[in-house]
C-alpha positions, 0 to 999 in steps of 0.5 A, spaced: 480 332 452 483 338 456 489 337 459 486 338 466 481 332 465 488 328 462 491 329 469 485 327 473 484 320 469 492 319 470 491 321 477 485 316 478 489 310 475 495 311 479 490 311 485 487 304 482 494 301 481 496 303 489 489 300 491 490 294 495 483 292 496 481 291 489 483 284 486 488 284 480 483 282 475 479 288 477 484 293 477 487 291 470 479 291 467 479 298 470 485 301 467 484 298 461 477 302 460 481 308 463 486 308 457 481 307 452 477 314 454 484 317 454 485 315 447 480 315 443 482 316 436 487 309 437 481 305 440 475 307 437 474 304 430 468 307 428 471 315 428 476 312 423 471 309 419 466 315 419 472 320 417 474 315 411 467 314 409 466 322 409 473 323 405 471 318 400 464 321 399 466 328 398 471 325 393 466 321 389 461 328 390 467 332 387 468 328 381 461 326 379 459 334 380 465 336 376 463 332 370 456 333 371 457 341 371 463 340 365 458 336 361 451 340 362 455 347 361 461 346 358 465 350 362 471 349 366 471 346 373 471 351 378 478 351 382 474 351 388 471 344 387 478 341 384 481 344 391 476 340 395 477 333 391 484 334 391 484 336 399 480 330 400 484 325 396 490 327 400 487 326 406 485 319 405 492 317 402 495 320 409 490 316 413 490 310 409 498 309 408 501 306 413 505 310 418 513 310 419 513 308 426 509 302 424 513 298 420 
């Protein structure tokens, strides 16, 4: 989200907090929904699942493709395929490992 949109959302949240004509339950619900919009990567589980799925698929295709290529032609696996698989494994490890701040 661009900085301007984030500022608008934060200003809207301040207006809602200061509004006296809205019940506290409604305020809490509105503020909670706006907070979810501001932090989609932390609140939307599907983004995380899709990224992990695509990276896992990349690892599997790279390994299977490299083995098939090596088995059929007998040639060495190209360095680009090895680099692609290695990068996907590293990205998966970074996503799955707990962050130091969450301990």
